[in-house]
C-alpha positions in Angstrom: 13.4 4.1 12.0 13.7 2.1 8.8 11.9 3.0 5.5 9.9 0.9 3.3 9.1 1.6 -0.2 5.6 0.5 -1.5 4.4 0.2 -5.1 0.7 0.0 -6.1 0.3 -2.9 -8.6 -3.5 -3.4 -8.7 -6.3 -1.0 -9.6 -8.8 0.1 -6.9 -11.8 -0.1 -9.4 -14.3 -2.7 -8.5 -12.8 -3.2 -5.0 -14.5 -2.8 -1.6 -14.6 0.6 0.0 -12.4 -0.6 2.9 -9.5 -1.6 0.6 -9.9 1.9 -1.2 -9.4 3.6 2.1 -6.5 1.4 3.0 -4.9 2.4 -0.2 -5.5 6.3 0.5 -4.0 5.6 4.0 -0.8 4.4 2.5 -0.7 7.4 0.2 -1.5 5.6 -2.9 -4.4 5.7 -5.2 -3.1 5.7 -8.9 -1.4 2.7 -10.6 2.4 2.3 -10.3 2.7 5.0 -7.7 5.5 4.5 -5.1 5.5 5.8 -1.5 8.4 5.7 1.1 7.0 5.2 4.6 8.3 4.3 8.1 8.5 0.5 8.6 5.9 0.0 11.5 3.6 -2.7 12.6 0.7 -0.6 11.3 2.0 -0.2 7.8 3.0 -3.8 7.8 -0.7 -4.6 8.8 -2.1 -2.5 5.8 0.2 -4.2 3.4 -0.9 -7.6 4.5 -4.7 -6.6 3.9 -3.7 -5.8 0.3 -1.3 -8.3 -1.1 -3.0 -8.3 -4.5 -2.7 -4.5 -4.8 0.5 -3.5 -3.3 4.3 -4.8 -3.4 7.2 -4.0 -1.3 9.8 -2.6 -3.7 12.7 -2.3 -1.2 12.8 -3.4 2.4 
């Protein structure tokens, strides 16, 4: 499968608990951290829930 790189651009401070859990599920949690994950519908859905906190670096 294709890979996707995701970078955290927003802080989880003062965010709802559900958004913090999504960040942890993506393997993020600290600012400017980049993770490479499989490009799947589940990952894309998690990214759509946090457009203000994560960015796709490479597609």
